[in-house]
C-alpha positions as CSV (number, residue, x, y, z in Angstrom):
1,M,162.3,-89.6,-47.8
2,F,164.5,-90.7,-44.9
3,I,167.2,-91.9,-47.2
4,T,167.6,-88.5,-49.1
5,E,167.8,-86.7,-45.7
6,A,170.5,-89.0,-44.5
7,M,172.5,-88.6,-47.8
8,A,172.1,-84.8,-47.6
9,A,173.4,-84.9,-44.0
10,A,176.4,-87.1,-45.1
11,E,177.2,-84.7,-47.9
12,T,177.1,-81.7,-45.6
13,A,179.4,-83.4,-43.1
14,A,181.9,-84.3,-45.8
15,A,182.0,-80.8,-47.0
16,V,182.8,-79.4,-43.5
17,E,185.7,-81.8,-42.8
18,P,189.1,-80.2,-43.5
19,S,191.4,-81.8,-46.1
20,P,194.3,-83.8,-44.6
21,M,196.5,-82.0,-47.2
22,A,195.8,-78.7,-45.6
23,G,197.3,-79.9,-42.3
24,F,200.3,-81.3,-44.1
25,I,201.0,-78.0,-45.9
26,L,200.6,-76.1,-42.7
27,Q,203.2,-78.3,-41.0
28,L,205.5,-78.0,-44.0
29,I,205.3,-74.2,-43.8
30,L,205.9,-74.3,-40.0
31,V,209.0,-76.5,-40.5
32,F,210.4,-74.2,-43.1
33,A,209.9,-71.1,-40.9
34,I,211.7,-72.9,-38.0
35,F,214.6,-73.8,-40.3
36,Y,214.8,-70.3,-41.7
37,F,214.9,-68.5,-38.3
38,L,217.2,-71.0,-36.5
39,L,219.6,-72.0,-39.3
40,I,219.5,-70.0,-42.5
41,R,219.1,-66.4,-41.2
42,P,221.9,-66.6,-38.6
43,Q,224.3,-68.1,-41.1
44,Q,223.5,-65.4,-43.6
45,K,224.1,-62.8,-40.9
46,K,227.4,-64.4,-40.0
47,M,228.5,-64.5,-43.6
48,K,227.6,-60.8,-44.1
49,E,229.6,-59.8,-41.0
50,H,232.7,-61.8,-42.3
51,E,232.4,-60.2,-45.7
52,D,232.2,-56.7,-44.2
53,M,235.3,-57.5,-42.1
54,L,237.2,-58.7,-45.2
55,N,236.3,-55.5,-47.0
56,S,237.4,-53.3,-44.1
57,I,241.0,-54.7,-43.9
58,K,243.6,-51.9,-44.4
59,P,247.4,-51.6,-43.9
60,N,248.7,-52.0,-40.3
61,D,245.7,-54.2,-39.3
62,E,246.6,-57.4,-37.5
63,I,244.9,-60.5,-38.9
64,V,244.7,-64.3,-38.4
65,T,244.7,-66.4,-41.6
66,G,242.7,-69.5,-42.1
67,G,245.8,-71.5,-41.3
68,G,246.2,-69.8,-38.0
69,I,249.1,-67.5,-38.9
70,Y,249.2,-64.1,-37.2
71,A,250.3,-61.4,-39.5
72,T,250.3,-57.6,-40.0
73,V,248.9,-56.2,-43.3
74,I,251.5,-54.2,-45.2
75,N,249.5,-53.6,-48.4
76,A,245.9,-54.3,-49.2
77,D,244.8,-54.7,-52.8
78,E,241.3,-55.7,-53.9
79,A,241.9,-59.5,-53.8
80,V,245.5,-59.9,-52.5
81,L,247.0,-58.8,-49.2
82,T,250.8,-58.5,-48.6
83,V,251.4,-59.4,-45.0
84,K,254.4,-59.5,-42.6
85,I,254.5,-62.7,-40.6
86,A,258.0,-62.1,-39.1
87,D,260.9,-59.6,-39.4
88,G,262.0,-59.6,-43.0
89,V,259.3,-62.1,-44.1
90,E,256.5,-60.8,-46.2
91,V,254.0,-63.0,-48.1
92,K,251.0,-62.4,-50.3
93,I,247.8,-64.1,-49.4
94,S,244.2,-64.1,-50.7
95,R,241.9,-61.7,-49.0
96,S,239.4,-64.5,-48.6
97,S,241.8,-66.6,-46.6
98,V,241.6,-64.2,-43.6
99,R,239.7,-65.7,-40.7
100,E,239.6,-62.6,-38.5
101,K,241.0,-59.3,-37.5
102,V,242.9,-59.2,-34.2
103,S,243.0,-56.3,-31.8
104,G,245.9,-56.1,-29.3
105,N,249.2,-57.8,-29.3
106,K,250.1,-61.0,-31.3
């Protein structure tokens, strides 16, 4: 009779203990949440802001290209910008090569 009571107590204790896998999954979810809020989400926000800036470029805007050239937009098509980089020097560049819009003097 004592043996069956001891076995029943052991089975009850085993059923109450949490699975080690549950702790691992909880840690995995926590790490993913930290990565999302500290790395992924800010990067997506920055990309969205850059895309909005590219779409808002219009003639007479001053820009800086990815190569560091300051230019004034002469004509803005969907994918190609015609820019003036010096007196009498106009070049065509890809809209995606613009790094930023500049306010003020060059």
